[in-house]
C-alpha positions in Angstrom: 14.0 8.8 -39.1 12.5 6.2 -36.7 8.7 7.2 -36.9 9.5 6.4 -40.8 9.9 2.9 -39.8 6.3 2.5 -38.6 6.4 -1.5 -37.3 9.6 -0.6 -35.5 8.4 2.5 -34.0 5.2 1.0 -32.8 6.8 -1.8 -31.7 9.3 0.3 -29.1 6.5 2.6 -27.9 4.4 -0.3 -27.2 7.0 -2.2 -25.2 7.7 0.8 -23.4 4.2 1.3 -22.7 4.0 -2.1 -21.6 6.8 -1.7 -19.1 5.7 1.2 -18.1 2.2 -0.2 -17.1 3.6 -3.5 -15.5 5.9 -1.9 -13.0 3.8 0.9 -12.2 1.1 -1.2 -11.7 2.8 -3.9 -9.5 4.6 -1.5 -7.7 1.3 0.2 -6.7 -0.1 -3.2 -5.2 3.0 -4.0 -3.4 2.8 -0.5 -1.9 -1.0 -0.9 -1.1 -0.3 -4.0 0.3 2.2 -3.1 2.7 0.0 -0.5 3.9 -3.0 -2.6 4.6 -0.9 -4.4 7.0 -0.8 -1.2 9.3 -4.7 -0.6 8.7 -6.1 -1.1 12.3 -3.3 1.3 13.5 -4.0 4.2 10.7 -7.8 4.0 12.2 -6.6 5.0 15.4 -6.2 8.7 15.3 -6.9 9.9 19.2 -4.1 8.2 20.4 -0.4 9.0 20.0 1.3 6.2 21.5 1.2 2.5 21.5 2.2 0.5 24.4 2.7 -3.2 24.0 4.3 -6.7 25.3 8.3 -5.9 25.2 8.3 -8.8 22.4 5.8 -7.7 19.8 7.0 -7.2 16.4 3.8 -6.3 14.4 0.4 -5.3 15.2 -1.5 -8.8 14.5 1.2 -10.5 17.0 -0.3 -10.1 20.4 0.6 -11.2 23.7 -1.8 -9.9 26.3 -1.3 -7.6 29.1 -2.7 -7.2 32.5 -5.1 -4.2 33.4 -2.2 -3.6 36.5 -0.3 -2.6 33.0 -2.9 -0.1 32.4 -2.8 1.4 35.7 1.0 1.3 35.3 1.3 3.4 32.2 -1.2 6.1 33.2 1.1 6.6 36.1 4.0 7.6 33.8 4.4 11.5 34.2 3.5 12.9 30.9 0.6 10.5 30.4 -2.7 12.5 30.1 -4.5 9.8 29.4 -4.6 5.9 28.9 -7.0 3.3 27.7 -7.4 0.0 26.5 -7.6 -1.8 23.1 -8.8 -5.5 22.3 -7.7 -6.8 19.2 -8.9 -10.7 18.4 -10.8 -12.6 16.2 -14.6 -13.6 16.6 -17.0 -15.7 14.3 -19.7 -13.6 13.2 -23.0 -15.2 11.7 -25.8 -13.5 10.1 -29.6 -14.7 10.7 -29.7 -16.7 7.4 -26.1 -18.6 8.5 -23.8 -17.0 6.5 -20.7 -16.9 8.9 -17.0 -15.6 8.6 -14.5 -14.8 10.8 -13.9 -11.4 11.8 -11.4 -9.2 13.2 -12.7 -7.8 16.6 -11.8 -4.4 18.0 -12.8 -3.6 21.7 -12.1 0.3 22.3 -12.4 2.0 25.6 -16.2 2.0 27.1 -16.0 5.5 28.0 -14.1 7.3 25.2 -14.7 4.7 22.5 -11.0 5.8 21.5 -10.2 3.5 18.6 -13.3 3.5 16.8 -12.6 4.9 13.0 -13.9 8.3 12.4 -15.8 8.4 9.5 -19.4 6.7 9.3 -21.5 5.5 6.5 -24.6 5.1 8.4 -25.7 5.5 12.1 -22.8 7.4 14.8 -20.8 6.7 17.5 -23.4 6.9 19.9 -24.8 4.0 19.0 -22.1 1.6 20.8 -23.5 3.4 23.9 -26.4 0.8 23.5 -26.0 -2.8 25.5 -24.7 -5.3 22.5 -24.3 -2.8 19.9 -21.4 -2.7 17.3 -20.0 -1.1 14.6 -19.0 -3.1 11.3 -17.3 -2.1 8.5 -18.6 -1.8 4.7 -17.0 -5.0 3.8 -18.9 -6.9 6.8 -22.4 -5.1 6.2 -22.4 -6.3 2.5 -21.1 -9.6 3.0 -23.7 -10.4 6.1 -26.5 -8.3 4.4 -26.6 -7.8 1.1 -25.5 -4.6 -1.2 -28.6 -2.8 -0.4 -29.0 0.3 1.8 -27.7 0.4 5.4 -30.5 -0.4 7.8 -29.3 0.1 11.4 -30.5 -3.0 13.7 -29.6 -6.2 11.7 -28.5 -8.9 14.3 -25.3 -10.8 14.1 -24.0 -13.4 16.6 -20.5 -13.1 17.4 -19.2 -16.2 19.3 -21.9 -16.5 21.9 -23.3 -13.2 21.8 -26.2 -11.9 19.8 -25.5 -8.3 18.8 -27.3 -5.5 17.0 -25.3 -3.2 14.2 -25.6 0.4 15.4 -23.3 1.8 12.4 -21.2 1.3 9.7 -17.8 2.6 9.5 -15.1 3.2 6.5 -12.6 1.3 8.0 -9.0 1.0 6.4 -8.9 -2.3 4.5 -7.1 -5.0 6.3 -4.3 -7.0 5.0 -6.8 -10.2 5.1 -10.1 -9.0 3.3 -11.9 -9.9 6.7 -15.0 -8.0 8.2 -13.9 -5.5 11.2 -16.2 -5.3 13.9 -16.0 -2.7 17.1 -17.6 -3.0 19.8 -16.6 -1.2 23.8 -14.0 -3.4 25.4 -16.2 -5.0 28.3 -18.7 -6.5 25.6 -15.8 -7.7 23.3 -14.1 -9.7 26.1 -17.6 -12.1 26.1 -17.3 -12.3 22.0 -13.8 -13.9 22.4 -14.2 -15.7 25.7 -12.9 -14.3 29.0 -9.4 -14.8 29.9 -6.9 -13.8 33.0 -5.0 -11.4 30.5 -7.0 -10.3 27.1 -5.2 -6.6 27.0 -4.1 -6.7 23.8 -2.5 -2.6 23.6 -2.8 0.0 25.6 -3.6 3.5 23.7 -1.9 6.6 25.1 -2.0 10.2 25.0 0.6 12.7 26.0 0.2 16.0 27.7 0.6 19.2 25.8 4.1 20.0 25.8 5.3 16.6 26.3 7.0 15.3 23.0 5.9 11.6 21.6 9.3 10.1 21.5 10.0 11.3 25.0 7.1 9.8 26.5 7.4 6.5 24.6 11.3 6.6 26.4 9.5 7.3 29.8 7.1 4.7 29.6 9.6 2.2 28.3 11.8 3.0 31.4 8.9 3.0 33.9 6.9 0.1 33.1 9.7 -2.3 31.0 6.9 -2.5 28.1 7.5 -1.4 24.8 5.9 2.1 23.5 5.9 3.3 20.2 4.0 6.3 18.2 1.4 4.9 15.8 3.7 5.7 13.0 6.9 3.8 14.2 4.8 0.8 15.0 3.1 0.9 11.5 6.4 0.7 10.1 7.4 -1.8 12.3 4.7 -4.0 11.3 5.3 -3.0 7.5 9.1 -4.5 8.0 8.0 -7.1 9.8 6.1 -8.3 6.4 8.9 -7.6 4.4 11.6 -9.4 6.1 9.2 -12.3 6.9 6.8 -12.9 3.7 7.7 -13.5 0.4 5.7 -10.7 -0.9 8.8 -8.4 -1.9 10.5 -11.5 -3.8 7.4 -12.1 -5.5 6.7 -8.7 -6.7 10.2 -8.1 -7.6 10.6 -10.7 -9.9 7.7 -9.2 -11.6 9.1 -5.9 -11.6 12.3 -7.1 -13.1 10.7 -9.0 -15.6 9.1 -5.6 -16.9 12.5 -4.1 -17.0 14.3 -6.7 -18.5 11.2 -6.4 -21.2 11.7 -2.8 -22.0 15.5 -3.3 -22.0 15.7 -5.9 -24.4 12.7 -4.7 -26.8 14.5 -1.4 -27.2 17.9 -2.0 -27.1 17.2 -4.4 -29.9 14.8 -2.4 -31.7 17.3 0.8 -32.0 20.2 -1.6 -32.8 18.0 -3.0 -35.8 17.1 0.7 -36.6 20.9 2.0 -36.7 21.8 -1.1 -38.8 19.4 -0.2 -41.3 20.3 3.4 -41.5 24.0 2.9 -41.3 24.3 4.4 -45.3 22.2 7.1 -44.2 24.4 8.1 -41.1 27.3 7.8 -43.2 25.7 9.9 -46.0 25.5 12.8 -43.3 28.9 12.4 -42.0 30.2 12.6 -45.6 28.6 16.2 -46.2 30.2 17.6 -42.6 27.3 16.6 -40.0 29.1 15.4 -36.9 28.7 12.7 -34.9 28.0 14.7 -31.5 25.1 16.0 -33.7 23.8 12.6 -35.1 24.2 10.9 -31.8 22.0 13.7 -30.5 19.0 13.0 -33.3 19.1 9.4 -32.1 18.8 10.3 -28.5 15.9 13.0 -29.3 13.9 10.5 -30.9 14.6 7.9 -28.3 13.5 10.5 -25.7 10.3 11.1 -27.8 9.3 7.4 -28.0 10.0 7.2 -24.4 7.8 9.9 -23.3 4.9 8.5 -25.5 5.6 5.0 -24.4 5.5 6.1 -20.7 2.6 8.3 -21.1 0.4 5.7 -22.6 1.7 3.0 -19.6 1.1 5.4 -16.8 -2.0 6.3 -18.3 -3.3 2.7 -18.3 -2.5 2.2 -14.8 -4.2 5.4 -13.8 -7.6 4.3 -15.9 -7.0 0.6 -13.9 -7.0 2.1 -10.3 -9.7 4.7 -11.3 -12.0 1.8 -12.7 -11.6 -0.4 -9.9 -11.7 2.4 -6.9 -15.0 1.0 -5.9 -13.9 -2.8 -5.7 -14.2 -3.6 -1.9 -11.2 -6.0 -2.5 -9.2 -3.1 -4.3 -10.0 -0.6 -2.1 -7.1 1.3 -1.3 -4.9 0.4 -4.0 -3.7 3.7 -5.8 -1.2 5.4 -8.1 1.2 7.3 -6.1 3.1 10.3 -7.3 6.4 8.8 -5.9 5.9 5.5 -7.7 5.0 7.5 -11.2 8.4 9.3 -10.8 10.3 6.1 -9.7 9.1 4.0 -12.8 9.6 6.9 -15.0 13.4 7.4 -13.9 13.9 3.5 -14.3 12.5 3.6 -17.6 14.6 6.6 -18.6 17.3 4.9 -17.5 17.0 1.6 -19.3 16.1 3.1 -22.3 19.1 5.8 -22.3 21.1 2.5 -21.6 19.9 1.1 -24.6 20.5 3.9 -26.6 24.1 4.4 -26.0 24.7 0.7 -26.7 23.1 1.2 -29.8 25.0 4.4 -30.7 28.4 3.1 -30.8 28.7 2.4 -34.2 27.1 5.8 -35.7 30.5 7.0 -34.1 32.9 5.0 -35.7 31.0 4.6 -39.0 32.9 5.5 -41.9 31.4 8.2 -44.3 32.7 5.9 -47.3 30.2 3.7 -46.5 27.4 5.4 -48.6 29.9 4.8 -51.8 30.1 1.1 -50.9 28.0 -1.4 -52.5 
């Protein structure tokens, strides 16, 4: 019946498709942005425990530790090894004068713990050479252009002139700045030496020692804050949720998408039922029960819902497929959880709109077909 009224049918499908696309797209961007806040934590795969100042709230808020703190952590029972990690900001400048603030990560000189595992050009051994750094893809293409990777390019980092020895596939940071990796001892010269410049301590638990148990031991023995990488990442995400306007802005957009779906589908179903009231009355007059008629209407609603949702979610998937190689949008993707959540919300909205619309069908008098 609904498919016979093409304008209402296509209008309802497009409204559901638009709501689905807007909700799934914005939720994907929202989740992707929050995931970016912990990018430097995700890139550290060698260590399982992060040690920091007790008042640290998230990864970008650093209060430096001392080398003595590093020795204390190494002496805690259950620690297999512990190494320093520096996180700072340095101004990088290419030979043509192009400059930009960059995220500087100083990794352990001996083990290079903290360096990303995937290399696009060069390898980790290049950092063994004096004044040699690794840079992420965004940084390389910003300073040297989109051309085949060529190792040995020079950059000024603070007062130091360094060579690029490797290009790494680092996770995209929250602010899309270049990420540069150097050995800890050389990174200190790039940001300027101060009495305390040890941002974090990365530790590994001995076999047989649980990560949570090791964190408790470090907390008790050193009075420093120790968290697993996963816990520290979630602390960072929750900091941005509580202290920025990101959730509110995305929540408003998602709410608008829900309202559009609810209002358009509700209004369309109401008009559809009102205009076909005499036909429903005729069906009742020949013995069709109200439950059967309501079932027919719900079946049509579910069909329209399935078509509209499929179109909307396909558009979202297509968007992220087409933009996956865009450096500014890397890391954003459509997650299965978002697909299910969007489908559930759209289903609830359409079902509520349908329930509110079919009340007239239940109480319609079969004699309406003989009137007028």
